[in-house]
C-alpha positions as CSV (number, residue, x, y, z in Angstrom):
1,X,-53.4,-8.4,-13.3
2,X,-50.2,-10.1,-12.2
3,X,-47.2,-8.1,-10.8
4,X,-45.4,-8.5,-14.1
5,X,-48.3,-7.1,-16.1
6,X,-48.7,-4.2,-13.8
7,X,-45.0,-3.4,-14.1
8,X,-45.1,-3.7,-17.9
9,X,-48.0,-1.2,-17.9
10,X,-46.2,1.3,-15.7
11,X,-43.1,1.1,-17.9
12,X,-45.2,1.8,-21.0
13,X,-46.7,4.9,-19.3
14,X,-43.1,6.0,-18.6
15,X,-42.4,5.9,-22.3
16,X,-40.2,2.8,-22.4
17,X,-40.4,0.9,-25.6
18,X,-42.0,-2.6,-26.1
19,X,-38.7,-4.3,-27.2
20,X,-36.9,-3.2,-24.0
21,X,-39.9,-4.2,-21.8
22,X,-40.0,-7.6,-23.5
23,X,-36.3,-8.1,-23.0
24,X,-36.5,-7.2,-19.3
25,X,-39.5,-9.4,-18.8
26,X,-37.5,-12.4,-20.3
27,X,-34.6,-11.6,-17.9
28,X,-37.0,-11.4,-15.0
29,X,-38.5,-14.7,-15.8
30,X,-35.1,-16.3,-15.9
31,X,-33.6,-14.7,-12.8
32,X,-36.7,-14.5,-10.6
33,X,-36.3,-10.8,-10.0
34,X,-39.0,-8.2,-10.8
35,X,-39.1,-6.5,-14.2
36,X,-38.4,-3.2,-12.5
37,X,-35.3,-4.6,-10.8
38,X,-34.0,-6.0,-14.1
39,X,-34.5,-2.7,-15.9
40,X,-32.5,-0.7,-13.3
41,X,-29.8,-3.4,-13.0
42,X,-29.3,-3.3,-16.8
43,X,-28.4,0.4,-16.8
44,X,-30.8,1.0,-19.8
45,X,-32.5,3.6,-17.7
46,X,-30.8,5.7,-15.1
47,X,-32.2,5.4,-11.6
48,X,-32.8,9.2,-11.1
49,X,-34.6,9.5,-14.4
50,X,-36.7,6.4,-13.6
51,X,-37.9,7.6,-10.2
52,X,-38.5,11.1,-11.5
53,X,-40.8,9.5,-14.0
54,X,-42.6,7.7,-11.2
55,X,-43.0,11.0,-9.4
56,X,-44.6,12.5,-12.5
57,X,-47.1,9.6,-12.7
58,X,-48.0,10.1,-9.1
59,X,-48.1,13.9,-9.4
60,X,-45.6,14.2,-6.6
61,X,-42.4,16.2,-6.3
62,X,-39.1,14.5,-6.9
63,X,-36.2,15.0,-4.4
64,X,-32.8,14.2,-5.7
65,X,-31.1,14.5,-2.2
66,X,-32.4,14.2,1.3
67,X,-31.0,17.2,3.4
68,X,-28.7,16.1,6.2
69,X,-30.2,16.0,9.6
70,X,-33.8,15.6,8.4
71,X,-34.0,11.9,9.0
72,X,-34.1,10.9,12.8
73,X,-32.2,7.7,13.6
74,X,-33.8,4.6,15.1
75,X,-32.8,1.0,15.1
76,X,-35.8,0.1,12.9
77,X,-34.4,2.4,10.3
78,X,-31.8,-0.3,9.2
79,X,-34.6,-2.3,7.5
80,X,-34.6,0.4,4.8
81,X,-31.0,-0.5,3.9
82,X,-32.1,-3.9,2.6
83,X,-35.4,-2.8,1.1
84,X,-35.6,1.0,0.8
85,X,-39.3,2.0,0.6
86,X,-40.3,4.9,2.8
87,X,-38.9,7.1,5.6
88,X,-40.3,10.1,7.5
89,X,-38.4,13.4,7.3
90,X,-38.5,16.1,9.9
91,X,-39.3,19.7,8.8
92,X,-38.9,22.8,10.9
93,X,-42.3,24.2,12.0
94,X,-44.1,21.8,9.6
95,X,-45.5,18.3,9.6
96,X,-43.2,15.4,8.8
97,X,-42.5,14.7,5.1
98,X,-42.8,11.2,3.7
99,X,-40.0,10.3,1.3
100,X,-41.2,7.4,-0.8
101,X,-39.2,5.1,-3.1
102,X,-42.2,3.6,-5.0
103,X,-42.3,0.2,-6.6
104,X,-43.8,-0.2,-10.0
105,X,-45.9,-3.2,-9.0
106,X,-47.5,-1.3,-6.2
107,X,-48.0,2.0,-8.1
108,X,-51.7,1.5,-8.8
109,X,-52.3,1.1,-5.0
110,X,-50.3,4.3,-4.3
111,X,-52.2,6.2,-7.0
112,X,-55.6,5.0,-5.6
113,X,-54.5,6.1,-2.1
114,X,-53.6,9.6,-3.3
115,X,-56.8,9.8,-5.3
116,X,-58.8,9.1,-2.2
117,X,-56.7,11.5,-0.1
118,X,-55.4,14.3,-2.3
119,X,-54.2,16.2,0.7
120,X,-51.4,13.7,1.2
121,X,-49.5,15.1,-1.8
122,X,-48.4,18.1,0.2
123,X,-46.5,15.9,2.6
124,X,-45.1,13.3,0.2
125,X,-42.1,13.3,-2.2
126,X,-40.5,10.7,-4.3
127,X,-36.8,9.8,-4.0
128,X,-34.7,7.1,-5.6
129,X,-33.8,3.9,-3.7
130,X,-30.2,4.9,-3.7
131,X,-31.0,8.4,-2.3
132,X,-33.1,6.9,0.4
133,X,-30.5,4.3,1.3
134,X,-27.7,7.0,1.4
135,X,-29.8,9.0,3.9
136,X,-30.3,6.0,6.1
137,X,-26.6,5.2,6.1
138,X,-25.8,8.8,7.1
139,X,-28.5,9.0,9.8
140,X,-27.5,5.9,11.7
141,X,-23.7,5.9,11.0
142,X,-22.5,6.5,14.5
143,X,-25.0,4.2,16.2
144,X,-24.1,1.5,13.6
145,X,-20.4,1.8,14.0
146,X,-20.6,1.7,17.8
147,X,-22.7,-1.4,17.6
148,X,-20.3,-3.0,15.1
149,X,-17.5,-2.4,17.7
150,X,-19.4,-3.3,20.9
151,X,-22.2,-5.6,19.8
152,X,-20.5,-9.0,20.1
153,X,-18.8,-8.0,23.4
154,X,-22.1,-6.7,25.0
155,X,-24.2,-9.6,23.8
156,X,-21.7,-12.5,24.1
157,X,-18.7,-11.3,26.0
158,X,-17.2,-14.8,26.3
159,X,-16.8,-14.9,22.5
160,X,-15.1,-11.5,22.2
161,X,-11.4,-10.8,22.1
162,X,-11.9,-7.2,23.4
163,X,-10.4,-8.4,26.7
164,X,-7.2,-10.3,25.8
165,X,-6.8,-12.2,29.1
166,X,-9.7,-12.9,31.4
167,X,-8.8,-12.8,35.1
168,X,-8.5,-16.6,35.5
169,X,-6.4,-16.9,32.3
170,X,-4.1,-14.2,33.4
171,X,-3.7,-15.9,36.8
172,X,-2.8,-19.3,35.3
173,X,-0.6,-17.8,32.7
174,X,1.4,-15.9,35.3
175,X,1.5,-19.0,37.5
176,X,2.8,-21.1,34.6
177,X,5.5,-18.7,33.7
178,X,6.5,-18.4,37.3
179,X,6.7,-22.2,37.7
180,X,8.9,-22.5,34.6
181,X,11.2,-19.8,35.7
182,X,11.4,-21.3,39.2
183,X,12.1,-24.7,37.8
184,X,14.9,-23.4,35.5
185,X,16.5,-21.7,38.5
186,X,16.1,-24.5,41.1
187,X,16.4,-27.6,38.9
188,X,17.6,-26.5,35.5
189,X,18.4,-29.9,34.0
190,X,15.1,-31.7,34.9
191,X,13.1,-28.7,33.9
192,X,14.8,-28.5,30.5
193,X,14.1,-32.2,30.0
194,X,10.4,-31.8,30.8
195,X,10.1,-28.8,28.5
196,X,12.0,-30.7,25.8
197,X,9.6,-33.7,26.1
198,X,6.4,-31.5,26.0
199,X,7.6,-29.5,23.0
200,X,8.7,-32.6,21.1
201,X,5.4,-34.4,21.6
202,X,3.4,-31.4,20.6
203,X,5.6,-30.8,17.5
204,X,5.2,-34.5,16.6
205,X,1.4,-34.4,16.8
206,X,1.3,-31.4,14.4
207,X,3.6,-33.3,12.1
208,X,1.2,-36.3,12.1
209,X,-1.7,-34.0,11.0
210,X,0.4,-33.0,8.0
211,X,1.0,-36.7,7.2
212,X,-2.7,-37.3,7.3
213,X,-3.2,-34.5,4.8
214,X,-0.7,-36.1,2.4
215,X,-2.8,-39.3,2.6
216,X,-5.9,-37.2,1.7
217,X,-4.1,-35.9,-1.4
218,X,-3.7,-39.5,-2.6
219,X,-7.4,-40.2,-2.5
220,X,-9.5,-39.9,-5.7
221,X,-10.3,-36.3,-6.7
222,X,-13.9,-35.2,-6.1
223,X,-15.9,-34.6,-9.3
224,X,-16.7,-31.1,-10.3
225,X,-20.3,-30.5,-9.2
226,X,-22.8,-29.3,-11.8
227,X,-23.7,-25.7,-11.6
228,X,-27.3,-24.6,-10.9
229,X,-28.9,-22.8,-13.8
230,X,-29.0,-19.0,-14.1
231,X,-32.7,-18.9,-13.2
232,X,-34.7,-18.5,-10.0
233,X,-31.5,-17.6,-8.1
234,X,-31.6,-15.8,-4.7
235,X,-30.0,-12.5,-4.0
236,X,-26.3,-13.0,-3.3
237,X,-24.3,-10.4,-1.3
238,X,-20.6,-9.9,-1.9
239,X,-18.5,-7.8,0.5
240,X,-15.0,-6.5,0.1
241,X,-13.3,-4.5,2.8
242,X,-10.8,-2.0,1.4
243,X,-8.3,0.3,3.0
244,X,-5.6,2.1,1.0
245,X,-6.4,-0.1,-2.0
246,X,-6.5,2.5,-4.8
247,X,-3.9,0.7,-6.7
248,X,-5.9,-2.5,-7.1
249,X,-9.4,-0.8,-7.4
250,X,-9.6,-1.3,-11.1
251,X,-8.5,-5.0,-10.9
252,X,-11.0,-5.6,-8.2
253,X,-13.9,-4.1,-10.1
254,X,-13.0,-6.0,-13.2
255,X,-12.9,-9.3,-11.2
256,X,-16.3,-8.7,-9.6
257,X,-17.9,-7.8,-12.9
258,X,-16.9,-11.2,-14.2
259,X,-19.0,-13.1,-11.6
260,X,-21.6,-15.1,-13.5
261,X,-24.7,-14.2,-11.5
262,X,-27.7,-12.1,-12.6
263,X,-26.8,-8.5,-11.8
264,X,-30.4,-7.9,-10.6
265,X,-29.8,-10.6,-7.9
266,X,-26.3,-9.4,-7.0
267,X,-25.5,-7.1,-4.1
268,X,-21.9,-6.0,-4.1
269,X,-20.7,-3.8,-1.2
270,X,-17.2,-2.2,-1.4
271,X,-16.6,-1.3,2.3
272,X,-14.2,1.6,2.8
273,X,-13.0,3.7,5.7
274,X,-14.7,7.1,5.3
275,X,-11.4,8.9,5.6
276,X,-9.7,6.7,3.0
277,X,-10.4,9.3,0.3
278,X,-7.9,7.9,-2.3
279,X,-9.6,4.5,-2.4
280,X,-13.1,6.0,-2.5
281,X,-12.2,8.4,-5.3
282,X,-10.6,5.6,-7.2
283,X,-13.8,3.5,-6.9
284,X,-16.0,6.4,-7.8
285,X,-14.0,7.1,-10.9
286,X,-15.4,3.9,-12.5
287,X,-18.8,3.7,-14.0
288,X,-20.0,1.3,-11.3
289,X,-23.2,-0.6,-12.2
290,X,-26.3,-0.3,-9.9
291,X,-25.5,-3.5,-8.1
292,X,-22.3,-2.0,-6.7
293,X,-22.5,0.1,-3.5
294,X,-19.6,2.0,-1.8
295,X,-20.2,1.8,2.0
296,X,-18.2,4.4,4.0
297,X,-17.4,3.3,7.6
298,X,-17.0,6.1,10.1
299,X,-13.4,6.2,11.4
300,X,-13.3,4.7,14.9
301,X,-10.9,2.4,16.7
302,X,-10.2,-0.4,16.2
303,X,-9.5,0.1,12.6
304,X,-9.9,-3.5,11.5
305,X,-11.3,-5.4,8.6
306,X,-13.8,-7.4,10.8
307,X,-15.2,-4.1,12.2
308,X,-15.8,-2.8,8.6
309,X,-17.5,-6.1,7.5
310,X,-19.7,-6.1,10.6
311,X,-20.7,-2.5,9.9
312,X,-21.8,-3.4,6.4
313,X,-23.5,-6.7,7.4
314,X,-26.6,-4.8,8.4
315,X,-27.3,-3.9,4.8
316,X,-26.6,-7.2,3.2
317,X,-29.6,-8.1,1.0
318,X,-28.6,-11.6,0.1
319,X,-29.7,-14.9,1.5
320,X,-26.0,-15.9,1.0
321,X,-22.9,-13.7,1.4
322,X,-19.3,-14.0,0.1
323,X,-16.3,-12.1,1.4
324,X,-13.3,-11.3,-0.8
325,X,-10.1,-9.4,-0.4
326,X,-9.2,-6.4,-2.5
327,X,-6.5,-8.3,-4.6
328,X,-8.7,-11.4,-5.2
329,X,-9.7,-12.7,-8.6
330,X,-12.4,-15.3,-7.8
331,X,-13.5,-17.9,-10.4
332,X,-16.6,-16.4,-12.2
333,X,-18.7,-19.5,-11.3
334,X,-17.7,-19.6,-7.6
335,X,-21.0,-18.1,-6.4
336,X,-23.0,-20.6,-8.4
337,X,-21.0,-23.5,-7.0
338,X,-21.5,-22.2,-3.5
339,X,-25.2,-21.8,-4.0
340,X,-25.5,-25.3,-5.4
341,X,-23.6,-26.7,-2.5
342,X,-25.7,-24.8,0.1
343,X,-28.9,-25.9,-1.6
344,X,-28.0,-29.6,-1.3
345,X,-26.1,-29.4,2.0
346,X,-27.8,-30.0,5.4
347,X,-28.8,-26.9,7.4
348,X,-25.8,-27.1,9.7
349,X,-23.4,-26.2,6.9
350,X,-23.0,-22.5,7.5
351,X,-19.9,-21.6,5.6
352,X,-18.1,-22.8,2.5
353,X,-14.4,-22.0,1.9
354,X,-13.0,-21.7,-1.6
355,X,-9.4,-22.6,-2.2
356,X,-6.9,-19.8,-2.5
357,X,-4.2,-20.2,-5.2
358,X,-1.1,-18.0,-5.3
359,X,-0.6,-16.6,-8.8
360,X,2.8,-14.9,-8.3
361,X,4.8,-17.9,-7.0
362,X,7.7,-17.2,-9.4
363,X,8.2,-13.6,-8.2
364,X,10.3,-14.4,-5.2
365,X,11.4,-17.2,-2.9
366,X,8.9,-15.9,-0.3
367,X,6.0,-16.1,-2.6
368,X,7.1,-19.5,-3.8
369,X,7.1,-21.0,-0.3
370,X,3.9,-19.1,0.5
371,X,2.4,-20.9,-2.5
372,X,3.4,-24.2,-1.0
373,X,1.8,-23.3,2.3
374,X,-1.5,-22.3,0.6
375,X,-1.6,-25.4,-1.5
376,X,-1.1,-27.6,1.6
377,X,-3.7,-25.7,3.6
378,X,-6.5,-25.1,1.1
379,X,-6.2,-28.1,-1.2
380,X,-5.2,-30.8,1.4
381,X,-5.7,-29.9,5.1
382,X,-9.0,-28.1,4.9
383,X,-10.7,-30.7,2.7
384,X,-9.4,-33.4,5.0
385,X,-10.9,-31.6,8.0
386,X,-14.2,-30.9,6.3
387,X,-14.5,-34.6,5.3
388,X,-13.8,-35.6,8.9
389,X,-16.4,-33.1,10.2
390,X,-13.8,-31.2,12.1
391,X,-13.7,-27.4,12.7
392,X,-12.1,-25.4,9.9
393,X,-9.8,-22.4,10.5
394,X,-11.2,-20.3,7.7
395,X,-9.1,-18.3,5.3
396,X,-9.6,-14.5,5.4
397,X,-11.2,-14.4,2.0
398,X,-13.5,-16.4,-0.4
399,X,-15.8,-17.4,2.5
400,X,-19.4,-18.0,1.6
401,X,-22.0,-17.8,4.4
402,X,-25.7,-18.3,5.1
403,X,-26.4,-14.7,5.9
404,X,-29.0,-15.4,8.6
405,X,-26.6,-17.8,10.5
406,X,-23.8,-15.3,10.2
407,X,-25.9,-12.6,11.8
408,X,-27.1,-14.9,14.5
409,X,-23.5,-15.8,15.3
410,X,-22.7,-12.1,15.9
411,X,-20.8,-11.4,12.7
412,X,-17.1,-10.9,12.9
413,X,-15.2,-9.9,16.1
414,X,-13.8,-6.4,15.5
415,X,-11.1,-7.0,18.1
416,X,-9.7,-10.2,16.6
417,X,-7.0,-9.5,13.9
418,X,-7.5,-12.9,12.4
419,X,-11.3,-12.8,12.3
420,X,-11.5,-15.7,9.8
421,X,-10.1,-18.4,12.1
422,X,-12.1,-17.0,15.0
423,X,-15.4,-17.1,13.1
424,X,-14.8,-20.6,11.8
425,X,-14.3,-21.9,15.3
426,X,-17.2,-19.9,16.8
427,X,-19.6,-21.3,14.2
428,X,-18.5,-24.8,15.1
429,X,-19.0,-24.4,18.8
430,X,-22.5,-22.9,18.0
431,X,-23.4,-26.2,16.3
432,X,-22.5,-25.4,12.6
433,X,-19.9,-26.8,10.2
434,X,-17.9,-25.5,7.3
435,X,-17.1,-27.2,4.1
436,X,-14.9,-26.5,1.0
437,X,-15.5,-25.5,-2.6
438,X,-13.5,-26.5,-5.7
439,X,-13.5,-23.3,-7.8
440,X,-10.6,-21.2,-6.7
441,X,-9.7,-17.6,-6.0
442,X,-6.4,-16.3,-7.3
443,X,-4.4,-13.9,-5.2
444,X,-0.8,-12.7,-4.8
445,X,1.6,-13.4,-1.9
446,X,3.9,-10.9,-0.2
447,X,7.3,-10.8,-2.0
448,X,9.3,-8.8,0.6
449,X,10.4,-9.8,4.1
450,X,8.9,-6.7,5.7
451,X,5.5,-7.1,4.2
452,X,5.5,-10.9,4.8
453,X,6.6,-10.4,8.5
454,X,3.9,-7.9,9.2
455,X,1.2,-10.1,7.7
456,X,2.4,-13.2,9.5
457,X,2.7,-11.4,12.8
458,X,-0.9,-10.3,12.5
459,X,-2.0,-13.9,11.7
460,X,-0.2,-15.4,14.7
461,X,-1.5,-12.7,17.0
462,X,-5.1,-13.4,15.8
463,X,-4.6,-17.1,16.2
464,X,-3.4,-16.6,19.8
465,X,-6.4,-14.3,20.4
466,X,-8.7,-17.0,19.1
467,X,-7.1,-19.7,21.2
468,X,-7.4,-17.5,24.4
469,X,-11.1,-16.7,23.6
470,X,-12.0,-20.3,23.0
471,X,-10.1,-21.7,26.0
472,X,-11.7,-19.4,28.6
473,X,-13.8,-22.3,29.8
474,X,-12.1,-25.5,28.4
475,X,-14.6,-28.0,30.0
476,X,-17.6,-26.1,28.5
477,X,-15.8,-25.8,25.1
478,X,-15.2,-29.6,25.1
479,X,-18.9,-30.2,25.7
480,X,-19.9,-27.9,22.9
481,X,-17.4,-29.1,20.3
482,X,-17.0,-32.7,21.3
483,X,-13.8,-34.3,22.5
484,X,-12.3,-35.0,19.0
485,X,-13.0,-31.5,17.7
486,X,-11.7,-30.0,20.9
487,X,-8.5,-31.9,20.5
488,X,-8.2,-31.0,16.9
489,X,-8.8,-27.3,17.6
490,X,-6.0,-27.3,20.2
491,X,-3.7,-29.0,17.7
492,X,-4.6,-26.8,14.8
493,X,-4.4,-23.4,16.7
494,X,-2.5,-24.1,19.9
495,X,-0.2,-26.8,18.4
496,X,0.6,-24.6,15.4
497,X,1.5,-21.7,17.7
498,X,3.7,-23.7,20.0
499,X,5.4,-25.6,17.2
500,X,6.3,-22.2,15.5
501,X,7.5,-20.8,18.8
502,X,9.5,-24.0,19.6
503,X,11.2,-24.4,16.2
504,X,14.5,-22.7,17.1
505,X,14.6,-24.6,20.5
506,X,14.1,-28.0,18.8
507,X,17.0,-27.1,16.5
508,X,19.0,-26.1,19.5
509,X,18.3,-29.4,21.2
510,X,19.4,-31.2,18.1
511,X,22.7,-29.3,17.9
512,X,23.4,-29.8,21.6
513,X,22.8,-33.6,21.2
514,X,25.0,-33.8,18.2
515,X,27.7,-31.9,20.1
516,X,27.3,-34.3,23.0
517,X,27.6,-37.3,20.6
518,X,30.8,-35.8,19.2
519,X,32.3,-35.4,22.6
520,X,31.3,-38.8,24.1
521,X,30.7,-42.3,22.8
522,X,27.2,-43.1,21.8
523,X,26.7,-45.5,24.7
524,X,27.3,-42.6,27.0
525,X,23.9,-41.1,26.1
526,X,20.8,-42.4,27.9
527,X,18.1,-44.2,26.0
528,X,15.7,-41.3,26.7
529,X,18.1,-38.8,25.2
530,X,18.6,-40.9,22.1
531,X,14.8,-41.3,21.7
532,X,14.3,-37.5,22.1
533,X,17.1,-36.9,19.6
534,X,15.4,-39.2,17.1
535,X,12.1,-37.5,17.6
536,X,13.6,-34.0,17.3
537,X,15.3,-35.0,14.1
538,X,12.1,-36.5,12.7
539,X,10.1,-33.5,13.7
540,X,12.4,-31.0,12.0
541,X,13.1,-33.0,8.8
542,X,9.7,-34.4,8.8
543,X,8.0,-31.0,9.1
544,X,10.1,-29.7,6.2
545,X,9.3,-32.8,4.1
546,X,5.6,-32.7,5.1
547,X,5.1,-29.1,4.0
548,X,6.9,-29.8,0.8
549,X,5.1,-33.1,0.3
550,X,1.6,-31.9,1.0
551,X,2.0,-28.6,-0.9
552,X,3.5,-30.2,-4.0
553,X,1.1,-33.2,-3.9
554,X,-1.8,-30.8,-4.4
555,X,-0.1,-28.8,-7.2
556,X,0.1,-29.4,-11.0
557,X,3.3,-29.6,-12.9
558,X,3.2,-25.9,-13.9
559,X,3.0,-24.8,-10.3
560,X,5.9,-27.0,-9.3
561,X,8.0,-25.4,-12.0
562,X,7.2,-22.0,-10.6
563,X,8.5,-23.2,-7.2
564,X,11.7,-24.6,-8.8
565,X,14.7,-25.0,-6.5
566,X,13.4,-22.4,-4.0
567,X,12.0,-25.1,-1.7
568,X,15.6,-25.4,-0.4
569,X,14.9,-22.2,1.5
570,X,12.3,-23.9,3.7
571,X,14.6,-23.9,6.8
572,X,15.1,-20.1,6.5
573,X,11.4,-19.7,5.9
574,X,10.5,-21.6,9.1
575,X,12.9,-19.5,11.1
576,X,11.0,-16.4,9.8
577,X,7.8,-18.1,10.8
578,X,9.1,-18.6,14.3
579,X,10.3,-15.0,14.5
580,X,6.8,-13.8,13.5
581,X,5.3,-16.0,16.1
582,X,7.5,-14.6,18.9
583,X,6.9,-11.0,17.7
584,X,3.1,-11.7,17.8
585,X,3.4,-12.9,21.4
586,X,5.0,-9.7,22.6
587,X,2.7,-7.5,20.4
588,X,-0.3,-9.1,21.9
589,X,0.7,-7.6,25.2
590,X,1.8,-4.2,23.9
591,X,-0.6,-3.6,21.0
592,X,-3.2,-6.4,20.7
593,X,-5.5,-4.7,18.2
594,X,-2.9,-3.3,15.8
595,X,-3.8,-4.3,12.2
596,X,-0.7,-4.7,10.1
597,X,-2.0,-3.6,6.7
598,X,-0.7,-5.7,3.8
599,X,-0.2,-3.5,0.8
600,X,-1.4,-4.8,-2.5
601,X,-0.4,-4.1,-6.1
602,X,-2.1,-5.0,-9.4
603,X,-1.2,-8.6,-10.5
604,X,1.8,-8.7,-12.7
605,X,0.6,-11.8,-14.5
606,X,-1.9,-10.5,-17.1
607,X,-2.3,-13.7,-19.0
608,X,-3.3,-17.3,-18.4
609,X,0.3,-18.6,-18.6
610,X,1.1,-16.8,-15.3
611,X,-1.7,-18.4,-13.3
612,X,-1.0,-21.6,-11.5
613,X,-3.1,-23.8,-13.7
614,X,-2.3,-22.0,-17.0
615,X,-5.9,-21.4,-17.4
616,X,-6.6,-18.2,-15.4
617,X,-10.1,-18.3,-14.0
618,X,-11.1,-21.5,-15.6
619,X,-9.0,-23.8,-13.5
620,X,-10.5,-25.3,-10.4
621,X,-9.1,-27.1,-7.4
622,X,-10.5,-30.4,-8.7
623,X,-8.8,-30.0,-12.0
624,X,-5.6,-29.3,-10.1
625,X,-6.0,-32.5,-8.0
626,X,-6.9,-34.5,-11.1
627,X,-4.0,-33.3,-13.1
628,X,-1.4,-34.3,-10.6
629,X,-2.3,-38.0,-10.8
């Protein structure tokens, strides 16, 4: 008999009707899952009742909860998180008890074993897969959380941000600052001129990258790739790290339920801090389907999103894994597009980044300009970099990974507060590349200055951490990445940081030069001063124009209407960006691992008209690009 026939016979013996068995068999044929898995995923039979029935067929006792402290922890125990089957429980003054989560297709073998050895029944019980998994989570919780914190640092310390400055970096940083201070004190005018030239050139190079992104927007839009059929699909894991997110819990669960992927092949993990009782209670208040699991992370510093994700990575069952944020509304077909791309892509494509589209652009001037930034980044700059085979600074959400590669790379760095950019660069230096998807994720931008400033400070601090980690051995990094990618990394991360820090000084140089022009005839200024003035003026106005040009070029008409006149606030927005960058520099010294939590609220836009493409979840980045032509 085939496995499907064995499963069907077991279900009949459990009293399940033929119509339901036939329906589940059809689903199993389409999805590639087992009939048993389809039955449990459908919710037609509760898991406790199902396993209690299997216990009856085996003439074994059924245990609805494994007592705490009975399951000894070992590293090998983690395999039971991905495929719960059997564990050995300790009993005082008695032999060990085997807790079994039997599979229907293997039930005849188990029954034959017990028939040959009836004495085994005294030392065996049946538990549900969920009960067994919960006991494994509990038994290894402290070992697992310690490993999620120290694992990357212990195995690959040169890739970890746990130590902010390595000795050599601290020496050169101190030497550089001392030389600048000495130069300003001993020869102020030449020193200022040198600093001016360096900042102007770096600023100009980052401006040129934005100009190249504008050119990318003018190229023909990529066609929407066909989706793979909903049959013979692999298991796909989805992980969401939540902290103090009780307000958006309902919205998140609704969005994840809409993912078009067979539930029997879907593994959704809602990863919460164990002491975040409000969020956990909010999630438990919903009737979560069997493919949802709430993972509780023991509270231990650093309290960061990457630590929580790394903790849950051990239990990811999927061959592929997607990461979302609590406020996200991903396109229902995004997983299918990602799987189709992975299936056709070469093996060195380890990650796919979906575009993020801001849905509340009309809510404030901050969210409007945030929307421009995201449009420029996710629909212009990242696709350009992917096409050029350059490293991608990933966004913190809507990343899709090959799970085996992600594990081999060490997961996320729990000490890096911008874990997405760090992971994107780390994958590249390990020989992998990232690419982009077309089907988008909707999310909301901060609308108040305080929330925006905290979030942007965290981003800059993480980018600075990433740059410091990557540049611990520059010559080795250049060999690993290649010269072009090495230069692009420094322009993307280092250049962005320096241009943000330098923005007020470039403005100051312009005002000083204008003042000098007003006080003296133009021929009184040297050629070098005039050239620098022209470059400064180009940098400032060009940067404003580039952000506006790239961002709006990738938008459709409706999105541009949401922005309206608020693009005029770009100079003030850039000054806020600079303030956040300077705050991040000082915070890196005083509190490097502080995670500024961005509070989220349910989306105000409840209908399609409020989404950027007027089509809610049906719009894709490709339709946006095509519509702007």
